[in-house]
N, C-alpha and C positions, 0 to 999 in steps of 0.2 A: 129619829125616824128617817127612813129613806125618802128623800125629797125627789121631786120630778127633775129638778136641775141636775142632781147627781146622776139620775138615770139617763138624762139626755147626753151628758158628758161621757158616760160609759158606753152608751150606744154609738156615739161619735167615734170613740176609740175602737170599738169592735168593727164597725163598718170601714174605718180607715185601714185597719189591719187587713181586712179581707181585700180591700182595694190594692194594698201593697203586694199581697200574695198573687193576685191576678196580674198585676203589672210585671212581677217577676216572671210569670208564665209567658206573658207577651214578649218580654225581652229575650227569653230563652228561645222562642219561636215567633219572630216578628211577623211572619206571614199570617198567623192566626189573629186577625184584627179583632175578632169577637172578644178575645180576652181583654184587649185594650178598652173596648166599649164598656164591658162589664166593670172593669176597674174604675173607669171614669164615673160610672153610675154610683158605685159604692163610695167613691171619694166625694161625690157631690152630696150624698146623704150625710157623710161624716162632717163635711164642712158646714152644711146647712144646720145640722143638729148642734154643732158647736156654737154657731152664731145664735140660734134660738135659746140655748142655755144661758146666754149672756144677757137675757132680758133683765132690765133694771140696772145694768152696768154699761150697756152701749145704747146708742140712739135707736128708737123704734124702727127707723128705716133699715138699719142693719139686721136687727134681730127678727123683725116681722117680714118686711118686704124681701130683702136679699136672702136671709136665711131660709125662708120657706120656698123661695124661687129656686134656690140651689137644690133643696131636698126634692122638689117636684121635677126638676130637670133630670133627675136620675132615671125617671121612666123613659125619657127620650134615649138615653144612652143604653139602657137595658133593651129597649125595643130594637135599637140599632144593632146591638150584639146578637139578638135572636135572628133578626133578618139577615145579618151577615153570615151567621153560622149556617143558615139554611139556604144561602145563596139567593136571597130575594132582594128586590130593589129597596133601598133606603130612601124614604121621602120625608118631607117636612112635617107631615101630620104627627110624627112621633113626639114632637115637642108641644102638643096641644095642652097637657096638664099645666106646665109652668106658664104658658101664655094666657090660659084662662085665669090663673091666679093673679097675674099682673093686671089683667083687665079689671078684675073685681076690686083690686086695690085702689082704683080710681073712683070707686063709689064710696062716699062718706059713710053710708049706712053700714057698709061692710068694714071699712078701714077703722072706724071708731068704735066698733062693737067686738069685744073679745069673743063672745059666743058665735057671732056671725062669721068672724075670721076662721075660727076653728072648724065650723061646719063647712065653710067654703073650701078650706084647705082639704078636708077629708073628701069632699065631693070631687075636687080636682084629682085627688089621689085615686078615687074610685074610677074615674075616667081612665087613668093610667092602668089600673089593674084589669078593668074590663077590656082594654085594648090588648094587653098582653095575653089575656085569655083567648081573645079572638085570633091572635097570631098563632098561639099554640095549637088551637083546634083546626086552623086552616093550613097547617104545615104540610110540606111535601113529604115529611116522614109519616109513617103509618100512625093513625090516631089510636095509640095504645091506651090501655086502662089507666096507666100512670099519667098520661097526658090529660085524660078526662078528669081524673082526681085533682090534678094540679089546677086545671081550669076552674073547677068547682071551688077549690080552696081559695083561689084568687078572688072569686066573686064574694065568697063569705068574708074574706079579709077586707074587701072593699066596703062591705056593709057594717062590719064591726066598729070601725073607727067612728063614723058619724053617729051611729046609734049610741055608742058608749058616751061620746062627747055630749050629745043632746040630753042624755039622762043625768050625767054626773056634774058637768061643769057648772050649771046654774047654781048648784048647792055648794060646790067647792069654791066658787069665786067669793062667797061670803066669808070664807076663812082668811082671806087676805094674803094668800100665798104669793111669793114673788113671781112664780110661774103658774098662771091659772090652769095650764095644761096639766091635769092632775096625774098623780101616780097610777091610779087604776087605768086611765087611758093609756099611759105609757106602757104599763105592764101588759095589757091586752094586746096592744099593737106589736110590742116586741116579741111576745110569745107566739102570736100567730105568724109573724114574719119569719121567725126561726123555723116553724113548721113548714112554711112555704119553701124556705131554702132547702130543707131536707127532701121535700118532694121533688123540687126542681133538680137537685143533685141526682136523685134516682132517675129522673126523666133523661137528663143529659147522659148519664152512664148507659142507659138502655139505648139511646140514640147513637152513642158512640160505638157500642157493640154492633148495632145494625150496620153502621157505616163501614166498620172494619170487615164485617162479614160480607157486605156487598162488594167491597174492594177485592176481597179474596176470591170471589166467584165471577169477577168482571174482567174482561180483556181491556187493558189500558189503552190500546190503540184505537180499537173500533167501538168500544163501549158496550159490546154485546157480552153475553155470558161466556165463560171459559169452560174447559172440560169438567172442572169440578162443579160448575153450575149445572152442566148437563146431568151429572149424577144425582144432584139434589132434585132437579126438575123431574127426572124419571121417577124417583121415589115418590114425589108428591102426586104425579099423575097416576101411579099404580094405586095409591091410597085413596084417591078421590072417588067417592061413591057414584058420582054421575058418569064416570067413565068405565065402570066395571063391565058393561056389555058392549063396549066400543072396541074398535081396532086401533092399533098404534102404528103409525107410519114413521119410519126413520129414513131420512134422506141425507146422504153425504155429498157435499159439493167440493170440487177441486178445480181451482182456476187453471185453465190450460196454459202451458208454456210460461208459467210464472217466473221461472228462473231467467228465461230469455228477456222478460220485461225488465227485471232488475239489472241484468247485464247491459241491456241496450239503453235503458232510460234512467237507471239509477234506483236506489232503494227508496228514496223519497217518493218517486213516482209509483213504485210498487206499493208502497203504503197507501197512496191515494186510491189505487185500484181496489185494495182491500176495503177501504172505508166506503168507496162508491158501491161496492157489492153489498156491504152490510146495510147501507141506507136503502138500497133498492129492495132487498129482501124484507126489511122492516116495513116499507111502504106497501109491499104486495101482501104480506101475511098479516100485518097489523098485530093485534093481540092474540091471534089464533096460533097456538102451538108455542114451542120454545126453540129459539134460534141461537146457536153458540158457535164460537170459534174454537176448533179443536187444536189448532196450532198451524203456523205457517200460512199456507194458502188453502187450508182444508177447513170446512165448516160442516155443521150438522144441524138438522131440523127435526124436532119431534112434534108430531101432530096426531092427537086423538081424533078419530073420525068414524063416521058410519057410512061413508060413501067413498070408496077407493078411487073411482074415476074422477070425482070432483077434487079429491086431494091430489091426484096426479096432475090434473090441469093446473092447480095452483103451483105445484113444485116446478113443472115444466115451463110455466110462465116465467119463472125466474130466469131460466136459461135463455128463453126467447128475448126477454127485454134486456138482459145483461149484454147480449151480443150487439145491441143497438146503442149502448152507452159509449161515449167518446171520452178519451182521456188525453190531456195535453202532455206529450213527451218532450224530450230534449230538443228535437228538431221538428217534429210533426205530431199531430194527434193520431191516436190509434184506438182500435177496439179490441176487446178481449172476449173470450168465451169460457164457459164452464162446463165441466162434465159432472153428471149426477148419477149416483147409485142409490137405489131405493129397496127397502124391505118392509113388509107390513105383516103384523101378526095380531091375534086377539090380545088385548091388554092383560087378561087373566093369565095368559101363557107367555107373555113377552119377557124375555131375559135380555138385558141390555148388551151383555157381552156377545151373545149369539146374534142379536140384531146388527150390532156393529160389524161382526164378521161377515154376515150375509150381504149387508149393504156395501161393504168394502169390496166384496167379490163383484157386485154389480157395477161399482165404480171402476174397477179394473177393466171390466168388459166394455164400459163406455169409452175408456181411454183406448183400448185395443181396437174398437170399432171406428176410430177416427176422431175421437174427441167431439165436444159440443153435442153430446148425446145424453139422453136420459134412459137409463136401463133399470128395469125392475127384476129383482130376484124373487121367484115364486117358491123358493125352497128346493126346486129341482133344476131349473135352468134360468139363464138370464134372458130377459125379453127387452129388445130395443124398442122404445116407443116411436112409432112413425111420426114424422114432423114435416110440415109444409115449409117451414122456414129454411130447410136445407135443400129445397128444390127437388124433393123426392116426388117422383111421379107415381101416384097411387095405381096407375094402370100398367106399370112395368112388370117384369117377371118376378118381382118380389111381392106382388100384391097378395098372393095366397099366404105367404109367410106373415105378412103384416096383419091380415085378417085373423090368422091363427093366433098371433100374439095378442091382439085385442080380445079375442075370445077367452084366452087363458087369463088375462088380467080381469076380465069381467067375472070369470069363475072364482078368482081369488077374492073379489069383493063380495061375492055371495056366500062365501064360507063362514 
């Protein structure tokens, strides 16, 4: 008959093998510390199970106290791996399960009772499973269906152990087995653990696919979306039912005299200007719209809107505030400016290629008009937005032209 001792030794072998495989992955890429943490967790389970299997051959201190402490310490390593993988802070609470077990071992009522020890062990393990479930559901990653299933499976697994032990062990202990931890308990725990690992593997694969996709649509320097991200964001906006009756604004930004900044202050300083600009835009627009780096010093901003004038104020605000930012150069600090070209169209009719073409025309007009300008293309002509920050006098001989421009923009918004 298959005994629990044999099962524990096989379980130790399996988890130790898994630990070795994860350790090889870590050695192959030592920067991925989560592999090392996961390997340590499975190694702890393997060592603890091997010690527990020696009950009757080694002193109780080794088989009960040390063996179970090692097995429960796996939760700390697994939690550390999860937190490391998701770039979250690792703190001491991850080792609560083994510390709880050690605390209970000082109580004679627990230490001297096999049933009490098994129930306490499974209760400590349940704390570990509940904690992992909490980390999984509070992840920075999207809480996918697989994550929810994994969390539920963890809770179920946490409850199976103590319930099975409470029902079976009192009867099994009468049989006088060397290991009172019965085969049914070992079978149920091993089976549910394998199921957990299968779900966890699927969750990690999905998370990895999302990370790779996110990297493929993210600009590595600034952290904003790249041109590919713009294409995907445009498709999502077009499909969103809440935007079907809205307008879609596309703004192209080009930092003025950027080559001169690189030549005079160095490329590192130029990169700092790009990062400063992206940080500023993100602070101004927040979660409204999609901001991307098209390449070099050129950026784009997609904004669904129902009020063109309000959208223009947001975009032109970027130009105004960017001109006030100071950057430390090689010998002195300096300020930069940005030119902006804008085109807006009904979302139902908006074609990205056409919008890029029209916005680019407006951007070219902004450069030709002296830079540090915001120009709107209405499909017929380019309209320079009047701006107080350039010292323009609203009462000069351009007043009529400025009023006409504002009227045309207002007409665009009402279409």
